[in-house]
C-alpha positions as CSV (number, residue, x, y, z in Angstrom):
1,M,0.0,-0.3,0.1
2,V,2.6,2.3,0.8
3,L,5.9,3.1,-0.7
4,L,9.3,2.3,1.0
5,T,8.5,3.9,4.8
6,S,9.0,1.4,7.5
7,L,8.7,3.5,10.6
8,F,10.9,3.4,13.0
9,L,13.0,0.2,14.4
10,I,15.8,-2.3,13.6
11,F,17.6,-1.4,16.9
12,L,16.8,0.3,20.4
13,S,18.7,0.7,23.4
14,T,18.3,2.0,26.8
15,L,19.5,1.8,30.5
16,H,16.2,1.7,31.7
17,L,13.7,0.9,28.6
18,E,10.9,0.0,30.5
19,K,10.4,3.5,31.9
20,T,9.7,4.6,28.6
21,H,5.9,3.8,27.8
22,S,6.2,0.4,26.3
23,H,2.7,0.3,24.0
24,S,4.2,3.4,22.0
25,L,6.7,1.2,20.7
26,E,3.8,-0.5,18.7
27,Q,2.1,2.9,17.9
28,K,5.5,3.1,16.4
29,E,4.8,0.5,13.5
30,L,3.4,3.5,12.2
31,R,2.7,1.9,8.1
32,R,2.6,-1.7,7.9
33,P,2.8,-3.7,10.7
34,R,-0.3,-5.3,11.4
35,I,-0.1,-8.8,11.2
36,I,1.5,-11.7,12.7
37,Q,1.5,-15.5,11.4
38,A,-0.8,-17.2,13.8
39,A,0.7,-19.9,13.3
40,E,4.1,-18.8,14.4
41,K,5.0,-19.6,17.5
42,L,6.8,-16.5,19.6
43,N,9.1,-17.0,22.6
44,A,8.1,-14.9,24.5
45,T,4.8,-15.1,26.3
46,V,2.3,-13.2,24.3
47,S,-1.1,-10.9,25.0
48,P,-4.3,-12.5,23.8
49,L,-5.2,-12.1,20.4
50,T,-7.3,-8.6,19.5
51,K,-8.5,-8.3,16.3
52,H,-9.0,-5.6,14.2
53,V,-8.2,-3.1,17.1
54,S,-8.1,0.5,15.9
55,F,-6.3,3.3,17.2
56,P,-8.5,6.5,18.2
57,T,-7.9,9.8,16.1
58,V,-4.3,10.9,17.7
59,K,-4.2,14.6,18.4
60,P,-0.1,15.9,17.6
61,D,1.8,16.9,20.1
62,V,1.7,21.1,20.1
63,S,4.3,21.8,22.7
64,V,6.9,19.7,20.7
65,S,10.3,21.5,20.4
66,V,11.7,21.4,16.1
67,S,15.5,22.6,16.3
68,S,16.6,24.8,14.1
69,G,19.1,21.7,12.6
70,L,16.3,20.3,10.3
71,T,15.5,23.5,8.9
72,Q,19.3,24.2,8.4
73,A,19.4,20.7,6.7
74,I,16.7,21.1,4.8
75,S,15.8,24.4,2.5
76,K,12.6,25.7,2.3
77,N,11.9,25.5,-1.6
78,K,8.8,24.9,-4.1
79,A,9.2,21.2,-4.0
80,Y,6.2,19.9,-2.3
81,W,7.5,17.4,0.5
82,N,9.7,20.6,2.0
83,R,6.5,22.7,1.6
84,L,4.5,20.5,3.4
85,L,7.2,21.0,6.3
86,Y,7.7,24.0,6.0
87,S,4.2,24.7,6.4
88,T,3.7,21.8,9.2
89,L,6.9,23.4,11.2
90,R,4.2,27.0,10.7
91,Q,1.7,25.1,12.2
92,V,3.8,23.9,15.1
93,N,5.1,27.4,15.8
94,R,1.1,28.6,15.9
95,K,0.2,25.3,18.0
96,E,-2.5,25.0,15.4
97,L,-1.7,21.3,14.5
98,E,-4.5,19.4,13.1
99,H,-6.0,16.1,14.8
100,H,-4.6,13.0,12.3
101,H,-7.4,11.0,10.4
102,L,-8.5,7.8,11.5
103,W,-6.1,5.0,9.8
104,S,-9.8,4.0,7.8
105,H,-10.0,7.4,6.2
106,C,-6.5,8.3,6.3
107,R,-6.3,8.1,2.6
108,E,-6.4,10.8,0.3
109,V,-8.6,9.9,-2.5
110,N,-9.0,13.3,-4.3
111,Q,-6.0,13.3,-6.8
112,E,-7.1,16.8,-7.8
113,L,-5.1,17.9,-4.5
114,L,-2.3,16.2,-5.2
115,K,-2.0,17.1,-9.1
116,T,-3.2,20.9,-8.4
117,N,-0.2,20.8,-5.7
118,I,2.0,18.6,-8.2
119,H,2.5,19.5,-11.8
120,D,4.3,16.7,-13.0
121,F,2.1,14.1,-10.4
122,A,0.6,12.0,-13.6
123,S,3.9,11.6,-14.5
124,Y,5.1,9.6,-11.2
125,P,5.6,5.6,-10.8
126,Y,2.4,4.0,-9.6
127,M,3.8,3.0,-6.2
128,F,4.5,6.7,-5.6
129,Q,1.9,7.8,-6.3
130,D,0.3,5.4,-4.0
131,F,2.6,6.4,-1.6
132,L,1.4,10.5,-1.8
133,M,-1.8,9.2,-1.0
134,A,-1.3,7.3,2.3
135,M,0.8,9.7,3.8
136,N,-1.2,10.6,6.4
137,C,-1.7,7.0,7.2
138,K,0.4,6.8,10.4
139,S,-1.7,4.7,13.2
140,P,-2.6,1.3,11.8
141,P,-4.3,-1.3,13.6
142,L,-2.8,-4.1,15.5
143,L,-3.7,-7.7,15.6
144,V,-1.5,-8.4,18.2
145,N,-0.1,-6.1,21.0
146,Q,2.7,-6.8,23.6
147,P,2.3,-4.1,26.0
148,D,4.4,-6.0,29.2
149,K,7.0,-6.9,26.2
150,C,10.0,-4.9,28.1
151,L,8.9,-5.1,31.5
152,N,10.9,-6.7,34.2
153,S,9.7,-10.9,34.6
154,D,10.5,-13.2,37.6
155,R,12.4,-14.9,35.3
156,G,15.2,-12.0,35.3
157,G,16.5,-8.4,35.0
158,Q,15.2,-5.6,33.8
159,T,15.1,-5.4,29.7
160,F,18.4,-3.5,28.6
161,L,18.4,-4.1,24.9
162,L,15.4,-5.0,22.3
163,F,15.5,-5.8,18.6
164,A,12.9,-4.5,17.1
165,I,13.3,-6.1,13.4
166,K,12.0,-5.4,10.1
167,S,10.3,-8.8,8.6
168,R,8.0,-10.3,6.1
169,P,5.2,-12.6,6.7
170,G,6.0,-14.7,4.5
171,N,10.0,-14.8,6.0
172,F,9.4,-18.0,8.6
173,E,12.8,-19.1,8.1
174,Q,14.7,-15.9,8.4
175,R,12.5,-15.4,11.9
176,H,13.1,-18.8,13.5
177,S,17.0,-18.1,12.5
178,V,17.7,-14.8,13.9
179,R,15.4,-16.3,17.4
180,E,18.0,-19.3,17.3
181,T,21.0,-17.1,17.1
182,W,21.7,-13.3,17.9
183,G,17.3,-12.3,18.6
184,R,17.7,-16.0,21.4
185,E,15.6,-13.7,24.3
186,E,17.8,-14.7,27.8
187,V,19.9,-13.0,30.2
188,F,22.9,-12.7,28.9
189,Q,25.9,-11.7,31.5
190,N,25.9,-8.6,34.3
191,N,21.9,-9.6,34.4
192,L,21.5,-7.8,31.0
193,R,17.7,-8.8,29.7
194,V,17.7,-9.0,25.9
195,R,14.1,-9.1,24.4
196,T,13.2,-9.7,20.7
197,L,10.0,-8.0,18.5
198,F,9.4,-8.6,14.8
199,L,7.7,-6.2,13.5
200,L,5.4,-8.1,10.5
201,G,3.7,-6.0,7.6
202,S,0.8,-7.2,5.5
203,P,1.0,-10.6,3.8
204,S,1.4,-10.1,-0.4
205,S,-1.9,-11.7,-1.0
206,D,-3.2,-8.5,0.4
207,D,-0.2,-6.1,-0.8
208,P,0.9,-7.5,-3.9
209,D,3.3,-4.0,-4.5
210,L,5.2,-4.6,-1.5
211,G,7.6,-7.5,-2.8
212,A,11.2,-7.1,-1.9
213,L,11.0,-3.5,-0.3
214,F,10.5,-4.4,3.0
215,G,12.6,-6.7,5.6
216,D,16.0,-6.4,7.8
217,D,15.6,-10.0,9.2
218,D,18.9,-10.9,7.0
219,V,21.6,-9.5,9.3
220,F,24.0,-10.7,11.7
221,V,24.8,-8.7,15.1
222,N,27.3,-9.6,17.7
223,T,25.0,-9.9,20.5
224,P,27.9,-10.2,23.3
225,A,29.8,-7.1,21.2
226,L,26.5,-4.8,21.3
227,L,26.1,-5.5,24.6
228,S,29.6,-4.3,25.7
229,Y,29.6,-1.4,23.6
230,L,26.4,-0.4,25.5
231,Q,27.2,-1.2,28.7
232,S,30.5,1.4,27.9
233,L,29.1,4.5,27.2
234,E,28.7,7.2,29.8
235,P,24.9,7.8,30.7
236,S,24.9,11.3,29.2
237,K,25.7,10.0,25.3
238,A,23.5,6.1,26.2
239,T,20.4,8.7,26.8
240,Q,21.0,10.2,23.6
241,L,22.3,7.4,21.2
242,F,21.6,7.3,17.6
243,V,24.3,5.1,16.4
244,G,25.3,2.5,13.1
245,H,27.0,3.0,9.6
246,V,26.7,7.1,8.6
247,I,26.3,7.7,5.2
248,S,26.8,11.3,5.6
249,T,27.1,12.7,1.5
250,A,23.9,11.6,0.1
251,A,21.5,13.3,-2.6
252,P,18.2,11.8,-4.3
253,L,18.3,8.8,-6.8
254,R,16.3,10.8,-10.0
255,D,16.1,7.9,-12.1
256,P,12.8,6.6,-12.3
257,K,13.9,3.0,-12.6
258,S,15.1,3.2,-8.9
259,K,13.1,1.6,-5.9
260,Y,14.8,5.0,-4.2
261,Y,14.1,7.2,-7.0
262,I,12.9,10.7,-5.2
263,P,11.4,12.8,-8.0
264,L,12.4,16.9,-8.4
265,S,9.4,17.8,-7.9
266,F,8.4,15.7,-4.9
267,Y,11.9,16.9,-2.6
268,D,14.8,19.5,-3.5
269,G,17.9,19.5,-1.9
270,T,20.6,16.7,-0.1
271,Y,19.8,14.4,2.7
272,P,20.7,14.7,6.2
273,P,23.4,12.7,6.7
274,Y,21.4,9.2,7.9
275,I,22.4,5.4,9.2
276,G,22.1,2.6,6.2
277,G,19.5,0.3,6.3
278,G,20.9,-2.8,7.9
279,G,20.6,-1.9,11.9
280,F,21.4,0.9,14.0
281,A,21.4,1.7,17.7
282,V,18.9,4.5,19.1
283,S,18.4,4.9,22.8
284,G,15.3,4.3,24.2
285,S,14.1,7.3,26.2
286,L,14.2,8.8,22.6
287,L,11.0,6.9,22.1
288,Q,8.7,9.0,23.3
289,R,10.1,12.3,21.5
290,L,10.8,10.3,18.2
291,H,6.9,8.9,18.2
292,S,5.8,12.8,18.7
293,I,8.0,14.2,16.2
294,S,6.9,11.9,13.7
295,R,3.5,12.9,14.1
296,V,4.8,16.6,13.0
297,I,7.4,15.6,10.5
298,P,5.8,14.5,6.8
299,F,6.8,11.2,5.8
300,F,9.4,10.6,3.4
301,P,9.6,7.5,1.2
302,I,13.1,5.9,2.5
303,D,12.6,4.8,5.6
304,D,16.5,5.1,6.7
305,V,16.2,8.7,5.6
306,Y,13.2,9.8,7.6
307,I,14.7,8.8,11.0
308,A,17.3,10.8,10.5
309,M,15.1,13.7,9.8
310,C,13.1,13.4,12.8
311,L,15.9,12.6,14.7
312,K,17.4,15.6,13.1
313,A,14.4,17.4,14.5
314,L,15.3,16.2,17.8
315,G,18.8,18.0,17.3
316,I,20.3,14.2,17.3
317,S,22.6,13.4,14.7
318,P,23.8,10.0,13.7
319,E,26.8,8.9,15.1
320,A,29.5,6.4,12.9
321,H,30.7,3.0,14.7
322,S,32.9,1.1,12.6
323,G,31.5,-2.0,14.1
324,F,28.1,-1.7,11.9
325,Q,29.1,-2.9,8.1
326,T,26.0,-2.1,6.4
327,F,27.7,-2.7,3.0
328,D,29.2,-6.2,4.0
329,V,32.7,-7.1,4.2
330,S,35.3,-7.9,1.9
331,E,34.4,-10.4,-0.2
332,Q,38.1,-12.5,1.6
333,D,36.6,-11.7,4.8
334,R,33.5,-12.8,4.6
335,Q,34.4,-16.2,5.8
336,N,36.6,-14.8,8.3
337,L,35.2,-15.8,12.0
338,C,37.4,-13.5,13.9
339,V,36.4,-10.7,11.7
340,H,33.0,-11.4,12.4
341,K,33.5,-11.1,16.0
342,G,34.9,-8.1,16.2
343,L,32.0,-6.5,14.4
344,I,28.6,-5.6,16.3
345,L,26.5,-5.7,13.2
346,I,26.7,-6.8,9.0
347,H,24.7,-6.9,6.6
348,Q,23.8,-9.1,4.5
349,R,23.3,-12.8,5.5
350,S,21.2,-16.0,5.1
351,P,19.6,-17.9,7.9
352,R,21.6,-20.5,7.4
353,E,24.9,-18.4,7.5
354,L,23.5,-16.5,10.8
355,K,23.3,-19.6,12.1
356,K,26.9,-20.7,11.2
357,L,28.5,-17.3,12.1
358,W,26.8,-17.6,15.5
359,R,28.3,-21.2,16.0
360,G,31.8,-20.3,14.9
361,I,32.2,-16.8,17.2
362,H,31.2,-18.6,20.1
363,S,33.3,-21.5,19.6
364,P,35.9,-22.4,22.2
365,L,38.3,-23.6,19.9
366,L,38.7,-20.6,17.9
367,T,41.8,-18.1,19.1
368,C,41.7,-14.0,17.3
């Protein structure tokens, strides 16, 4: 139904995750995460299945503060998205933001409105047109909600790390491999509790156009290395964390054949620095603010860029870390266990490769 946005989360970390509103995480599955296969067994205790849950109309947080860094990074010009942004910021300043639409009435059915505001709308690819008609859709219903996912339990300590992983309903093998390896829910050394949540969209029968556009369940994470890194952070940094493989000098692709195509009449300018989509870590203490600002910043078709825009609006810039390898390592190092043992995240790996790497880096026979 919608193009590329897949808000928000790949990896979330916080020293006090349960102090944030855990239900707000599910509300951040703003676009497609609506269906979880009934035949699939989750490791965690899941709340009873609730069918056709609808969120009420959400009033934007008019008290939200937008950092000047966003307007410095994104120019004011005649492109449609740029105009939407600055129009919304004026409403924020005047505290005049409108209620968001109900999910059942969020699509813009009046194409004349879009054609009036975008002179070459008719030339846009079909999926881009569809994205534009669904830009107001930010609060989908959920079939499975897990509001207690990150709460303390008698079996372990407080949740230190939550893996929130984009997947597709048909990717059962990938999810199974993740649960058996780096996404296994357990309590690690120093009583660090790890939980895993999959964010799923519609099955292909419901949304045939989504196809290969969705899914980041093919990354390998060195969970102990990630936990060690997070524990090493100073408290002030841990509460403002947004870290991964930073892409700092990117501009929109103007080739209509690219799945990352952005028409000039839609967005004009370069992108703010953002983190590549293999995976990133973000502080749990930022989630509530991130959710609030997402009600203000217009949807953008590329999720990695949109997340960076939202965090830029909060005054948070991405931090580069060499342990996050979104674009893989060199071919000669793909089978090198010592290289992988020194990394935090690497993209892409098959389910079979995930299991092999996990066993290998934890083998008592390995000396690096």
